[in-house]
C-alpha positions in Angstrom: 16.5 124.7 56.4 14.0 125.7 59.1 11.0 123.4 59.7 7.4 124.4 60.5 4.3 122.7 61.9 0.8 123.6 60.9 -1.2 125.2 63.7 -4.1 123.0 64.9 -7.3 124.3 63.5 -10.8 122.9 63.3 -12.6 122.8 59.9 -15.9 121.7 58.6 -16.0 119.1 55.8 -18.4 117.0 53.9 -17.6 114.1 51.6 -19.0 114.5 48.1 -20.2 111.6 45.9 -23.1 113.1 43.9 -24.9 116.4 43.4 -26.6 117.3 46.6 -24.1 115.7 49.0 -22.9 118.9 50.5 -25.2 120.1 53.2 -25.7 123.5 51.6 -26.3 122.1 48.0 -30.0 121.5 48.2 -31.9 118.6 46.6 -30.0 116.1 44.5 -32.3 116.7 41.5 -31.0 120.3 41.1 -27.6 121.8 40.6 -25.8 122.4 43.9 -24.9 125.9 45.2 -21.5 124.7 46.5 -20.6 121.8 44.1 -22.1 122.5 40.7 -22.4 120.2 37.7 -19.1 119.7 35.8 -19.5 121.2 32.3 -16.8 121.2 29.7 -17.4 121.1 26.0 -15.3 119.0 23.8 -14.4 115.4 23.1 -11.8 115.2 25.9 -14.6 115.4 28.5 -17.3 113.3 26.8 -19.5 111.2 28.9 -17.6 107.9 28.3 -14.1 109.4 28.7 -12.4 108.6 32.0 -10.7 111.2 34.3 -7.2 110.0 34.8 -7.0 111.1 38.4 -9.9 108.9 39.7 -10.7 106.6 36.7 -14.4 107.7 36.6 -16.4 109.1 33.7 -16.5 112.9 33.5 -20.3 113.0 33.8 -20.2 112.1 37.5 -17.8 114.9 38.5 -18.6 118.3 40.1 -17.1 121.8 39.9 -16.4 124.1 42.8 -15.3 127.8 42.9 -12.3 128.4 45.2 -10.1 131.4 46.0 -7.6 130.1 43.4 -10.3 129.7 40.7 -12.4 126.6 39.8 -11.6 123.0 40.6 -12.9 119.7 39.5 -14.5 117.6 42.3 -14.1 113.8 41.9 -16.6 111.5 43.6 -15.3 110.8 47.1 -13.4 114.1 47.5 -14.0 116.0 50.7 -15.2 119.6 50.5 -13.4 121.5 53.2 -14.6 124.9 54.6 -11.6 126.9 55.7 -11.2 129.5 58.4 -12.6 132.4 56.3 -15.5 130.4 54.8 -13.6 129.4 51.6 -14.2 126.0 50.2 -12.0 123.6 48.4 -11.8 119.9 47.5 -9.4 117.5 49.2 -8.6 114.0 48.0 -9.6 111.3 50.5 -6.0 110.1 51.2 -4.8 113.6 51.9 -7.9 114.3 54.0 -7.3 111.3 56.3 -3.6 112.1 56.5 -4.3 115.7 57.5 -7.5 115.7 59.5 -9.0 113.8 62.3 -12.5 114.0 63.9 -13.0 116.5 66.7 -14.4 115.3 70.0 -17.5 117.1 71.1 
């Protein structure tokens, strides 16, 4: 099978921990424009229920709209801005395996 290598590209990224962490979100006491509050009715997402992927309560999660639809943002995820301005969350271990800082 043929093999391929990703072209080197530069991206912008900001690590998200709480509402307001993304530079375009605004103040932390308001809902962000990029990463919004996570809202999901029902007992499976109650405030004391843990998210299996990160082992944190649902109340501290965010939500981001992507080209593929909406995605949950866990505390510590990186918000990457792609080549066409699209944004998406990337888990920390994937981010560090895929990206490295760009020298000025």
